[in-house]
mmCIF file of the N, C-alpha and C atoms, coordinates in Angstrom:
data_MODEL
# 
_entry.id   MODEL 
# 
loop_
_atom_site.group_PDB 
_atom_site.id 
_atom_site.type_symbol 
_atom_site.label_atom_id 
_atom_site.label_alt_id 
_atom_site.label_comp_id 
_atom_site.label_asym_id 
_atom_site.label_entity_id 
_atom_site.label_seq_id 
_atom_site.pdbx_PDB_ins_code 
_atom_site.Cartn_x 
_atom_site.Cartn_y 
_atom_site.Cartn_z 
_atom_site.occupancy 
_atom_site.B_iso_or_equiv 
_atom_site.pdbx_formal_charge 
_atom_site.auth_seq_id 
_atom_site.auth_comp_id 
_atom_site.auth_asym_id 
_atom_site.auth_atom_id 
_atom_site.pdbx_PDB_model_num 
ATOM 1   N N  . MET A 1 1  ? -50.405 60.724 -59.290 1.00 0.00 ? 1  MET A N  1 
ATOM 2   C CA . MET A 1 1  ? -51.491 61.565 -58.965 1.00 0.00 ? 1  MET A CA 1 
ATOM 3   C C  . MET A 1 1  ? -51.462 61.905 -57.491 1.00 0.00 ? 1  MET A C  1 
ATOM 4   N N  . LEU A 1 2  ? -51.052 60.970 -56.675 1.00 0.00 ? 2  LEU A N  1 
ATOM 5   C CA . LEU A 1 2  ? -51.033 61.264 -55.247 1.00 0.00 ? 2  LEU A CA 1 
ATOM 6   C C  . LEU A 1 2  ? -50.085 62.362 -54.894 1.00 0.00 ? 2  LEU A C  1 
ATOM 7   N N  . SER A 1 3  ? -48.919 62.398 -55.555 1.00 0.00 ? 3  SER A N  1 
ATOM 8   C CA . SER A 1 3  ? -47.957 63.481 -55.254 1.00 0.00 ? 3  SER A CA 1 
ATOM 9   C C  . SER A 1 3  ? -48.446 64.809 -55.774 1.00 0.00 ? 3  SER A C  1 
ATOM 10  N N  . VAL A 1 4  ? -49.299 64.816 -56.760 1.00 0.00 ? 4  VAL A N  1 
ATOM 11  C CA . VAL A 1 4  ? -49.859 66.076 -57.296 1.00 0.00 ? 4  VAL A CA 1 
ATOM 12  C C  . VAL A 1 4  ? -50.734 66.765 -56.246 1.00 0.00 ? 4  VAL A C  1 
ATOM 13  N N  . THR A 1 5  ? -51.571 65.860 -55.526 1.00 0.00 ? 5  THR A N  1 
ATOM 14  C CA . THR A 1 5  ? -52.502 66.437 -54.551 1.00 0.00 ? 5  THR A CA 1 
ATOM 15  C C  . THR A 1 5  ? -51.727 67.009 -53.357 1.00 0.00 ? 5  THR A C  1 
ATOM 16  N N  . GLY A 1 6  ? -50.581 66.394 -53.030 1.00 0.00 ? 6  GLY A N  1 
ATOM 17  C CA . GLY A 1 6  ? -49.802 66.858 -51.859 1.00 0.00 ? 6  GLY A CA 1 
ATOM 18  C C  . GLY A 1 6  ? -50.339 66.523 -50.539 1.00 0.00 ? 6  GLY A C  1 
ATOM 19  N N  . SER A 1 7  ? -51.550 65.923 -50.543 1.00 0.00 ? 7  SER A N  1 
ATOM 20  C CA . SER A 1 7  ? -52.147 65.610 -49.218 1.00 0.00 ? 7  SER A CA 1 
ATOM 21  C C  . SER A 1 7  ? -52.416 64.157 -49.019 1.00 0.00 ? 7  SER A C  1 
ATOM 22  N N  . LEU A 1 8  ? -51.967 63.342 -49.998 1.00 0.00 ? 8  LEU A N  1 
ATOM 23  C CA . LEU A 1 8  ? -52.284 61.903 -49.875 1.00 0.00 ? 8  LEU A CA 1 
ATOM 24  C C  . LEU A 1 8  ? -50.997 61.085 -49.980 1.00 0.00 ? 8  LEU A C  1 
ATOM 25  N N  . SER A 1 9  ? -50.972 60.022 -49.324 1.00 0.00 ? 9  SER A N  1 
ATOM 26  C CA . SER A 1 9  ? -49.894 59.018 -49.463 1.00 0.00 ? 9  SER A CA 1 
ATOM 27  C C  . SER A 1 9  ? -50.582 57.847 -50.217 1.00 0.00 ? 9  SER A C  1 
ATOM 28  N N  . ALA A 1 10 ? -49.774 56.907 -50.648 1.00 0.00 ? 10 ALA A N  1 
ATOM 29  C CA . ALA A 1 10 ? -50.292 55.725 -51.368 1.00 0.00 ? 10 ALA A CA 1 
ATOM 30  C C  . ALA A 1 10 ? -51.337 54.981 -50.535 1.00 0.00 ? 10 ALA A C  1 
ATOM 31  N N  . SER A 1 11 ? -51.162 54.936 -49.203 1.00 0.00 ? 11 SER A N  1 
ATOM 32  C CA . SER A 1 11 ? -52.106 54.135 -48.388 1.00 0.00 ? 11 SER A CA 1 
ATOM 33  C C  . SER A 1 11 ? -53.430 54.955 -48.219 1.00 0.00 ? 11 SER A C  1 
ATOM 34  N N  . ASP A 1 12 ? -53.481 56.228 -48.619 1.00 0.00 ? 12 ASP A N  1 
ATOM 35  C CA . ASP A 1 12 ? -54.698 57.020 -48.395 1.00 0.00 ? 12 ASP A CA 1 
ATOM 36  C C  . ASP A 1 12 ? -55.540 57.113 -49.664 1.00 0.00 ? 12 ASP A C  1 
ATOM 37  N N  . ILE A 1 13 ? -55.315 56.337 -50.707 1.00 0.00 ? 13 ILE A N  1 
ATOM 38  C CA . ILE A 1 13 ? -56.102 56.438 -51.962 1.00 0.00 ? 13 ILE A CA 1 
ATOM 39  C C  . ILE A 1 13 ? -57.587 56.236 -51.682 1.00 0.00 ? 13 ILE A C  1 
ATOM 40  N N  . HIS A 1 14 ? -57.901 55.440 -50.606 1.00 0.00 ? 14 HIS A N  1 
ATOM 41  C CA . HIS A 1 14 ? -59.326 55.186 -50.316 1.00 0.00 ? 14 HIS A CA 1 
ATOM 42  C C  . HIS A 1 14 ? -60.029 56.438 -49.832 1.00 0.00 ? 14 HIS A C  1 
ATOM 43  N N  . ARG A 1 15 ? -59.321 57.542 -49.531 1.00 0.00 ? 15 ARG A N  1 
ATOM 44  C CA . ARG A 1 15 ? -59.949 58.760 -49.068 1.00 0.00 ? 15 ARG A CA 1 
ATOM 45  C C  . ARG A 1 15 ? -60.547 59.580 -50.188 1.00 0.00 ? 15 ARG A C  1 
ATOM 46  N N  . ILE A 1 16 ? -60.372 59.189 -51.438 1.00 0.00 ? 16 ILE A N  1 
ATOM 47  C CA . ILE A 1 16 ? -60.948 59.891 -52.586 1.00 0.00 ? 16 ILE A CA 1 
ATOM 48  C C  . ILE A 1 16 ? -62.345 59.356 -52.756 1.00 0.00 ? 16 ILE A C  1 
ATOM 49  N N  . ASP A 1 17 ? -63.328 60.283 -52.699 1.00 0.00 ? 17 ASP A N  1 
ATOM 50  C CA . ASP A 1 17 ? -64.785 59.892 -52.872 1.00 0.00 ? 17 ASP A CA 1 
ATOM 51  C C  . ASP A 1 17 ? -65.040 59.803 -54.350 1.00 0.00 ? 17 ASP A C  1 
ATOM 52  N N  . ASP A 1 18 ? -65.058 58.578 -54.868 1.00 0.00 ? 18 ASP A N  1 
ATOM 53  C CA . ASP A 1 18 ? -65.241 58.331 -56.321 1.00 0.00 ? 18 ASP A CA 1 
ATOM 54  C C  . ASP A 1 18 ? -66.631 58.757 -56.778 1.00 0.00 ? 18 ASP A C  1 
ATOM 55  N N  . GLN A 1 19 ? -67.629 58.664 -55.976 1.00 0.00 ? 19 GLN A N  1 
ATOM 56  C CA . GLN A 1 19 ? -68.998 59.043 -56.401 1.00 0.00 ? 19 GLN A CA 1 
ATOM 57  C C  . GLN A 1 19 ? -69.119 60.542 -56.602 1.00 0.00 ? 19 GLN A C  1 
ATOM 58  N N  . ARG A 1 20 ? -68.357 61.346 -55.897 1.00 0.00 ? 20 ARG A N  1 
ATOM 59  C CA . ARG A 1 20 ? -68.447 62.845 -56.008 1.00 0.00 ? 20 ARG A CA 1 
ATOM 60  C C  . ARG A 1 20 ? -67.343 63.406 -56.847 1.00 0.00 ? 20 ARG A C  1 
ATOM 61  N N  . SER A 1 21 ? -66.319 62.649 -57.137 1.00 0.00 ? 21 SER A N  1 
ATOM 62  C CA . SER A 1 21 ? -65.267 63.112 -57.991 1.00 0.00 ? 21 SER A CA 1 
ATOM 63  C C  . SER A 1 21 ? -65.696 63.067 -59.523 1.00 0.00 ? 21 SER A C  1 
ATOM 64  N N  . HIS A 1 22 ? -65.260 64.005 -60.273 1.00 0.00 ? 22 HIS A N  1 
ATOM 65  C CA . HIS A 1 22 ? -65.702 64.044 -61.694 1.00 0.00 ? 22 HIS A CA 1 
ATOM 66  C C  . HIS A 1 22 ? -64.573 64.628 -62.571 1.00 0.00 ? 22 HIS A C  1 
ATOM 67  N N  . ILE A 1 23 ? -64.756 64.359 -63.861 1.00 0.00 ? 23 ILE A N  1 
ATOM 68  C CA . ILE A 1 23 ? -63.827 64.892 -64.848 1.00 0.00 ? 23 ILE A CA 1 
ATOM 69  C C  . ILE A 1 23 ? -64.649 65.712 -65.807 1.00 0.00 ? 23 ILE A C  1 
ATOM 70  N N  . LYS A 1 24 ? -64.275 66.977 -65.922 1.00 0.00 ? 24 LYS A N  1 
ATOM 71  C CA . LYS A 1 24 ? -65.026 67.909 -66.826 1.00 0.00 ? 24 LYS A CA 1 
ATOM 72  C C  . LYS A 1 24 ? -63.990 68.665 -67.631 1.00 0.00 ? 24 LYS A C  1 
ATOM 73  N N  . LYS A 1 25 ? -64.103 68.541 -68.982 1.00 0.00 ? 25 LYS A N  1 
ATOM 74  C CA . LYS A 1 25 ? -63.217 69.176 -69.928 1.00 0.00 ? 25 LYS A CA 1 
ATOM 75  C C  . LYS A 1 25 ? -61.735 68.818 -69.680 1.00 0.00 ? 25 LYS A C  1 
ATOM 76  N N  . GLY A 1 26 ? -61.489 67.568 -69.332 1.00 0.00 ? 26 GLY A N  1 
ATOM 77  C CA . GLY A 1 26 ? -60.147 67.068 -69.144 1.00 0.00 ? 26 GLY A CA 1 
ATOM 78  C C  . GLY A 1 26 ? -59.563 67.438 -67.787 1.00 0.00 ? 26 GLY A C  1 
ATOM 79  N N  . VAL A 1 27 ? -60.319 68.076 -66.912 1.00 0.00 ? 27 VAL A N  1 
ATOM 80  C CA . VAL A 1 27 ? -59.828 68.434 -65.616 1.00 0.00 ? 27 VAL A CA 1 
ATOM 81  C C  . VAL A 1 27 ? -60.428 67.501 -64.496 1.00 0.00 ? 27 VAL A C  1 
ATOM 82  N N  . LEU A 1 28 ? -59.600 66.883 -63.779 1.00 0.00 ? 28 LEU A N  1 
ATOM 83  C CA . LEU A 1 28 ? -60.064 65.972 -62.689 1.00 0.00 ? 28 LEU A CA 1 
ATOM 84  C C  . LEU A 1 28 ? -60.331 66.791 -61.427 1.00 0.00 ? 28 LEU A C  1 
ATOM 85  N N  . ASN A 1 29 ? -61.496 66.540 -60.847 1.00 0.00 ? 29 ASN A N  1 
ATOM 86  C CA . ASN A 1 29 ? -61.887 67.217 -59.639 1.00 0.00 ? 29 ASN A CA 1 
ATOM 87  C C  . ASN A 1 29 ? -62.216 66.204 -58.568 1.00 0.00 ? 29 ASN A C  1 
ATOM 88  N N  . PRO A 1 30 ? -61.199 65.643 -57.905 1.00 0.00 ? 30 PRO A N  1 
ATOM 89  C CA . PRO A 1 30 ? -61.474 64.622 -56.942 1.00 0.00 ? 30 PRO A CA 1 
ATOM 90  C C  . PRO A 1 30 ? -61.895 65.368 -55.575 1.00 0.00 ? 30 PRO A C  1 
ATOM 91  N N  . VAL A 1 31 ? -62.701 64.714 -54.839 1.00 0.00 ? 31 VAL A N  1 
ATOM 92  C CA . VAL A 1 31 ? -63.100 65.161 -53.467 1.00 0.00 ? 31 VAL A CA 1 
ATOM 93  C C  . VAL A 1 31 ? -62.397 64.247 -52.475 1.00 0.00 ? 31 VAL A C  1 
ATOM 94  N N  . ILE A 1 32 ? -61.531 64.784 -51.655 1.00 0.00 ? 32 ILE A N  1 
ATOM 95  C CA . ILE A 1 32 ? -60.753 63.970 -50.684 1.00 0.00 ? 32 ILE A CA 1 
ATOM 96  C C  . ILE A 1 32 ? -61.415 64.154 -49.329 1.00 0.00 ? 32 ILE A C  1 
ATOM 97  N N  . ILE A 1 33 ? -61.696 63.081 -48.672 1.00 0.00 ? 33 ILE A N  1 
ATOM 98  C CA . ILE A 1 33 ? -62.335 63.102 -47.332 1.00 0.00 ? 33 ILE A CA 1 
ATOM 99  C C  . ILE A 1 33 ? -61.217 62.998 -46.268 1.00 0.00 ? 33 ILE A C  1 
ATOM 100 N N  . ALA A 1 34 ? -61.116 64.000 -45.422 1.00 0.00 ? 34 ALA A N  1 
ATOM 101 C CA . ALA A 1 34 ? -60.208 63.982 -44.282 1.00 0.00 ? 34 ALA A CA 1 
ATOM 102 C C  . ALA A 1 34 ? -60.943 63.311 -43.109 1.00 0.00 ? 34 ALA A C  1 
ATOM 103 N N  . ILE A 1 35 ? -60.758 62.029 -42.940 1.00 0.00 ? 35 ILE A N  1 
ATOM 104 C CA . ILE A 1 35 ? -61.565 61.306 -41.939 1.00 0.00 ? 35 ILE A CA 1 
ATOM 105 C C  . ILE A 1 35 ? -61.288 61.778 -40.555 1.00 0.00 ? 35 ILE A C  1 
ATOM 106 N N  . LYS A 1 36 ? -60.085 62.009 -40.199 1.00 0.00 ? 36 LYS A N  1 
ATOM 107 C CA . LYS A 1 36 ? -59.714 62.413 -38.764 1.00 0.00 ? 36 LYS A CA 1 
ATOM 108 C C  . LYS A 1 36 ? -60.060 63.857 -38.517 1.00 0.00 ? 36 LYS A C  1 
ATOM 109 N N  . GLU A 1 37 ? -60.194 64.712 -39.450 1.00 0.00 ? 37 GLU A N  1 
ATOM 110 C CA . GLU A 1 37 ? -60.583 66.108 -39.294 1.00 0.00 ? 37 GLU A CA 1 
ATOM 111 C C  . GLU A 1 37 ? -62.084 66.271 -39.280 1.00 0.00 ? 37 GLU A C  1 
ATOM 112 N N  . LYS A 1 38 ? -62.642 66.962 -38.357 1.00 0.00 ? 38 LYS A N  1 
ATOM 113 C CA . LYS A 1 38 ? -64.077 67.122 -38.234 1.00 0.00 ? 38 LYS A CA 1 
ATOM 114 C C  . LYS A 1 38 ? -64.448 68.616 -38.135 1.00 0.00 ? 38 LYS A C  1 
ATOM 115 N N  . ARG A 1 39 ? -65.535 68.945 -38.795 1.00 0.00 ? 39 ARG A N  1 
ATOM 116 C CA . ARG A 1 39 ? -66.024 70.312 -38.731 1.00 0.00 ? 39 ARG A CA 1 
ATOM 117 C C  . ARG A 1 39 ? -67.558 70.163 -38.543 1.00 0.00 ? 39 ARG A C  1 
ATOM 118 N N  . GLY A 1 40 ? -68.048 70.621 -37.457 1.00 0.00 ? 40 GLY A N  1 
ATOM 119 C CA . GLY A 1 40 ? -69.467 70.453 -37.224 1.00 0.00 ? 40 GLY A CA 1 
ATOM 120 C C  . GLY A 1 40 ? -69.893 69.026 -37.044 1.00 0.00 ? 40 GLY A C  1 
ATOM 121 N N  . GLY A 1 41 ? -68.954 68.146 -36.598 1.00 0.00 ? 41 GLY A N  1 
ATOM 122 C CA . GLY A 1 41 ? -69.323 66.733 -36.415 1.00 0.00 ? 41 GLY A CA 1 
ATOM 123 C C  . GLY A 1 41 ? -69.206 65.913 -37.710 1.00 0.00 ? 41 GLY A C  1 
ATOM 124 N N  . HIS A 1 42 ? -68.913 66.521 -38.810 1.00 0.00 ? 42 HIS A N  1 
ATOM 125 C CA . HIS A 1 42 ? -68.794 65.848 -40.085 1.00 0.00 ? 42 HIS A CA 1 
ATOM 126 C C  . HIS A 1 42 ? -67.351 65.849 -40.597 1.00 0.00 ? 42 HIS A C  1 
ATOM 127 N N  . PRO A 1 43 ? -66.907 64.821 -41.312 1.00 0.00 ? 43 PRO A N  1 
ATOM 128 C CA . PRO A 1 43 ? -65.572 64.806 -41.879 1.00 0.00 ? 43 PRO A CA 1 
ATOM 129 C C  . PRO A 1 43 ? -65.330 65.985 -42.790 1.00 0.00 ? 43 PRO A C  1 
ATOM 130 N N  . VAL A 1 44 ? -64.145 66.525 -42.802 1.00 0.00 ? 44 VAL A N  1 
ATOM 131 C CA . VAL A 1 44 ? -63.796 67.663 -43.675 1.00 0.00 ? 44 VAL A CA 1 
ATOM 132 C C  . VAL A 1 44 ? -63.604 67.129 -45.093 1.00 0.00 ? 44 VAL A C  1 
ATOM 133 N N  . GLU A 1 45 ? -64.154 67.841 -46.100 1.00 0.00 ? 45 GLU A N  1 
ATOM 134 C CA . GLU A 1 45 ? -63.955 67.515 -47.462 1.00 0.00 ? 45 GLU A CA 1 
ATOM 135 C C  . GLU A 1 45 ? -63.033 68.478 -48.121 1.00 0.00 ? 45 GLU A C  1 
ATOM 136 N N  . LYS A 1 46 ? -61.990 67.972 -48.825 1.00 0.00 ? 46 LYS A N  1 
ATOM 137 C CA . LYS A 1 46 ? -61.000 68.820 -49.399 1.00 0.00 ? 46 LYS A CA 1 
ATOM 138 C C  . LYS A 1 46 ? -61.042 68.699 -50.926 1.00 0.00 ? 46 LYS A C  1 
ATOM 139 N N  . PRO A 1 47 ? -61.790 69.621 -51.609 1.00 0.00 ? 47 PRO A N  1 
ATOM 140 C CA . PRO A 1 47 ? -61.860 69.572 -53.065 1.00 0.00 ? 47 PRO A CA 1 
ATOM 141 C C  . PRO A 1 47 ? -60.463 69.846 -53.641 1.00 0.00 ? 47 PRO A C  1 
ATOM 142 N N  . CYS A 1 48 ? -60.163 69.285 -54.766 1.00 0.00 ? 48 CYS A N  1 
ATOM 143 C CA . CYS A 1 48 ? -58.933 69.430 -55.432 1.00 0.00 ? 48 CYS A CA 1 
ATOM 144 C C  . CYS A 1 48 ? -59.137 69.510 -56.963 1.00 0.00 ? 48 CYS A C  1 
ATOM 145 N N  . GLN A 1 49 ? -58.208 70.174 -57.656 1.00 0.00 ? 49 GLN A N  1 
ATOM 146 C CA . GLN A 1 49 ? -58.377 70.254 -59.132 1.00 0.00 ? 49 GLN A CA 1 
ATOM 147 C C  . GLN A 1 49 ? -57.037 69.878 -59.754 1.00 0.00 ? 49 GLN A C  1 
ATOM 148 N N  . ILE A 1 50 ? -57.051 68.946 -60.677 1.00 0.00 ? 50 ILE A N  1 
ATOM 149 C CA . ILE A 1 50 ? -55.834 68.502 -61.361 1.00 0.00 ? 50 ILE A CA 1 
ATOM 150 C C  . ILE A 1 50 ? -56.036 68.761 -62.812 1.00 0.00 ? 50 ILE A C  1 
ATOM 151 N N  . ASN A 1 51 ? -55.237 69.614 -63.404 1.00 0.00 ? 51 ASN A N  1 
ATOM 152 C CA . ASN A 1 51 ? -55.396 70.089 -64.810 1.00 0.00 ? 51 ASN A CA 1 
ATOM 153 C C  . ASN A 1 51 ? -54.658 69.210 -65.774 1.00 0.00 ? 51 ASN A C  1 
ATOM 154 N N  . LEU A 1 52 ? -54.864 69.452 -67.030 1.00 0.00 ? 52 LEU A N  1 
ATOM 155 C CA . LEU A 1 52 ? -54.153 68.739 -68.092 1.00 0.00 ? 52 LEU A CA 1 
ATOM 156 C C  . LEU A 1 52 ? -52.636 68.904 -68.030 1.00 0.00 ? 52 LEU A C  1 
ATOM 157 N N  . HIS A 1 53 ? -51.969 67.906 -68.620 1.00 0.00 ? 53 HIS A N  1 
ATOM 158 C CA . HIS A 1 53 ? -50.500 68.011 -68.736 1.00 0.00 ? 53 HIS A CA 1 
ATOM 159 C C  . HIS A 1 53 ? -50.226 67.616 -70.137 1.00 0.00 ? 53 HIS A C  1 
ATOM 160 N N  . VAL A 1 54 ? -49.279 68.318 -70.761 1.00 0.00 ? 54 VAL A N  1 
ATOM 161 C CA . VAL A 1 54 ? -48.938 68.052 -72.178 1.00 0.00 ? 54 VAL A CA 1 
ATOM 162 C C  . VAL A 1 54 ? -48.352 66.687 -72.421 1.00 0.00 ? 54 VAL A C  1 
ATOM 163 N N  . ASP A 1 55 ? -47.677 66.129 -71.457 1.00 0.00 ? 55 ASP A N  1 
ATOM 164 C CA . ASP A 1 55 ? -47.049 64.783 -71.654 1.00 0.00 ? 55 ASP A CA 1 
ATOM 165 C C  . ASP A 1 55 ? -48.062 63.719 -71.172 1.00 0.00 ? 55 ASP A C  1 
ATOM 166 N N  . ILE A 1 56 ? -48.610 62.980 -72.100 1.00 0.00 ? 56 ILE A N  1 
ATOM 167 C CA . ILE A 1 56 ? -49.664 61.999 -71.799 1.00 0.00 ? 56 ILE A CA 1 
ATOM 168 C C  . ILE A 1 56 ? -49.180 60.926 -70.846 1.00 0.00 ? 56 ILE A C  1 
ATOM 169 N N  . ILE A 1 57 ? -47.855 60.690 -70.789 1.00 0.00 ? 57 ILE A N  1 
ATOM 170 C CA . ILE A 1 57 ? -47.355 59.654 -69.873 1.00 0.00 ? 57 ILE A CA 1 
ATOM 171 C C  . ILE A 1 57 ? -47.527 59.974 -68.433 1.00 0.00 ? 57 ILE A C  1 
ATOM 172 N N  . ILE A 1 58 ? -47.406 61.297 -68.104 1.00 0.00 ? 58 ILE A N  1 
ATOM 173 C CA . ILE A 1 58 ? -47.535 61.659 -66.722 1.00 0.00 ? 58 ILE A CA 1 
ATOM 174 C C  . ILE A 1 58 ? -48.862 62.447 -66.453 1.00 0.00 ? 58 ILE A C  1 
ATOM 175 N N  . PHE A 1 59 ? -49.797 62.236 -67.289 1.00 0.00 ? 59 PHE A N  1 
ATOM 176 C CA . PHE A 1 59 ? -51.102 62.870 -67.225 1.00 0.00 ? 59 PHE A CA 1 
ATOM 177 C C  . PHE A 1 59 ? -51.936 62.176 -66.117 1.00 0.00 ? 59 PHE A C  1 
ATOM 178 N N  . PRO A 1 60 ? -52.129 62.785 -64.976 1.00 0.00 ? 60 PRO A N  1 
ATOM 179 C CA . PRO A 1 60 ? -52.795 62.085 -63.850 1.00 0.00 ? 60 PRO A CA 1 
ATOM 180 C C  . PRO A 1 60 ? -54.251 61.715 -64.126 1.00 0.00 ? 60 PRO A C  1 
ATOM 181 N N  . VAL A 1 61 ? -54.930 62.458 -64.949 1.00 0.00 ? 61 VAL A N  1 
ATOM 182 C CA . VAL A 1 61 ? -56.373 62.163 -65.268 1.00 0.00 ? 61 VAL A CA 1 
ATOM 183 C C  . VAL A 1 61 ? -56.499 60.800 -65.851 1.00 0.00 ? 61 VAL A C  1 
ATOM 184 N N  . ASN A 1 62 ? -55.580 60.443 -66.783 1.00 0.00 ? 62 ASN A N  1 
ATOM 185 C CA . ASN A 1 62 ? -55.598 59.121 -67.379 1.00 0.00 ? 62 ASN A CA 1 
ATOM 186 C C  . ASN A 1 62 ? -55.362 58.031 -66.342 1.00 0.00 ? 62 ASN A C  1 
ATOM 187 N N  . ALA A 1 63 ? -54.499 58.281 -65.395 1.00 0.00 ? 63 ALA A N  1 
ATOM 188 C CA . ALA A 1 63 ? -54.190 57.325 -64.362 1.00 0.00 ? 63 ALA A CA 1 
ATOM 189 C C  . ALA A 1 63 ? -55.459 57.111 -63.513 1.00 0.00 ? 63 ALA A C  1 
ATOM 190 N N  . TYR A 1 64 ? -56.194 58.205 -63.211 1.00 0.00 ? 64 TYR A N  1 
ATOM 191 C CA . TYR A 1 64 ? -57.394 58.092 -62.415 1.00 0.00 ? 64 TYR A CA 1 
ATOM 192 C C  . TYR A 1 64 ? -58.468 57.267 -63.144 1.00 0.00 ? 64 TYR A C  1 
ATOM 193 N N  . ILE A 1 65 ? -58.610 57.502 -64.450 1.00 0.00 ? 65 ILE A N  1 
ATOM 194 C CA . ILE A 1 65 ? -59.556 56.769 -65.288 1.00 0.00 ? 65 ILE A CA 1 
ATOM 195 C C  . ILE A 1 65 ? -59.325 55.326 -65.298 1.00 0.00 ? 65 ILE A C  1 
ATOM 196 N N  . VAL A 1 66 ? -58.022 54.951 -65.462 1.00 0.00 ? 66 VAL A N  1 
ATOM 197 C CA . VAL A 1 66 ? -57.589 53.582 -65.547 1.00 0.00 ? 66 VAL A CA 1 
ATOM 198 C C  . VAL A 1 66 ? -57.794 52.896 -64.210 1.00 0.00 ? 66 VAL A C  1 
ATOM 199 N N  . TYR A 1 67 ? -57.498 53.620 -63.065 1.00 0.00 ? 67 TYR A N  1 
ATOM 200 C CA . TYR A 1 67 ? -57.706 53.082 -61.707 1.00 0.00 ? 67 TYR A CA 1 
ATOM 201 C C  . TYR A 1 67 ? -59.119 52.736 -61.508 1.00 0.00 ? 67 TYR A C  1 
# 
C-alpha cells in the first residue's frame, strides 16, 4: 500500500490519519498528514484514493483493513 501512495516510506505509516481515513464502496481514502509541511500554521493534509484491484492478493484495501 505504501508504494501505491508514492509519498510514504515504511517508516511513515504513522502519518496516515486512521480517524479520518475511510473505505467506501471498496475504495480506500486515507488522509496523509505531512508533518513538516505547513500551510497557514497547520500541517498539510494529502488526501489519497486507492481503488480496487482484481487480484485479491495485492489488493491494498484488504492490507489496510488487516493492519
